[in-house]
N, C-alpha and C positions, 0 to 999 in steps of 0.2 A: 720782124722779130726773129724769124728763122735765120735770116742772113746775118743779123747781129750775133746770134749764137754761133753760127757756122764759122764766122770770121773772128770770133772772140773780141768784139768791140763793145764798148759800153755806151756809145752814142752815135747818132747819125745827124749830120748837118744837112738841113733842107735848103736848097738853092732855087732861085727863080730861073726863068728861061735864059737869062743873061749870065747865069753862073754866080750871081751875087747871093751871099748867105742871107737867109730870111728867117731861119728858125733852127731849132735843135730838138731832137727826141732822144731821151736818155733812158737808162735802165729804170730809174725812178718813175719816169713817165709811164713805162710799160706796166709797172705795178699799179699805178693810179688808173690806167686804162682798164686793167683787170677788175679793180675794185668798183669802178664806175660802169662796168660792162660795156665799154666802148667796142663797137664792131671793128674787128681787126682788118677789115677791108676798107676802112675809112682812109682816104689819102693822107699821107703824113703832113702835107701842107695845111690841112684843116685842124690838126691836133698838136702841131709843133709849138713849142714855146716861142713866142714872137719877140720877147724882150731879150735879144741876143747880146751877150756880154762876150767881148773878144779881146785878144791881145795881138800885137804885131810881132814879127820875128825879132825886132830890135828890143822888145821889152825884156826886162830881167826876169829871172826865175822868182825872185822875191816879189816883184810887181805882180806876176801871175798868181803867186800864192796869196797875196793880199786880196786881189780881186776875187779869188775863189772863196776865201774865208768871209769876206764882206758880203758876198752874194749867196753863200751857202750852196755852191755848185761844185761838182766833181769833174766836169768836162768843159773845156772852153776852146772854141775855134781859134786858130791862128790865122789872121787875115792880113793879106798884103795886096795893095792895089785893088781892093774890093773883091778879092777872090780868096777862097779858103786854100791855104797851103799846108794845113795840118790841124790836128786837134791835140791839145795837151790835157792830160788827166792829172788828178791829184797824185796818183802813183808816179807819174813822170816827174812831178815837182819834188816829191819826197826822195826819189832816187837821185835827182840832181843835187839836192841839198845834202844828202848823206855822202855822196861822192865828193862834193866840195869840202865837207867836214873831214872826211877820211884822208883825202889827198889834197891838202891846201896848196 
């Protein structure tokens, strides 16, 4: 949590020993952990959401936006070849859509 705050990120993707994404922990999860009094020394792998929804670098911004809306999520790993190459946030999607609208 301290690292998320220090680096101003809203999510952390959890990967296995091979580097394959296996879960995600978000700001919303941190709030849930506080409410449920989860010990913050608990390894992320034990508390991360396992139903990982991802996009690929080839997916469109609209496709990412639709997945985010359908799944009520604000952060989504970008995965290529089984590895995380980035994380897209709802803010990133909004910026891209506004830029496309302003500069068609």
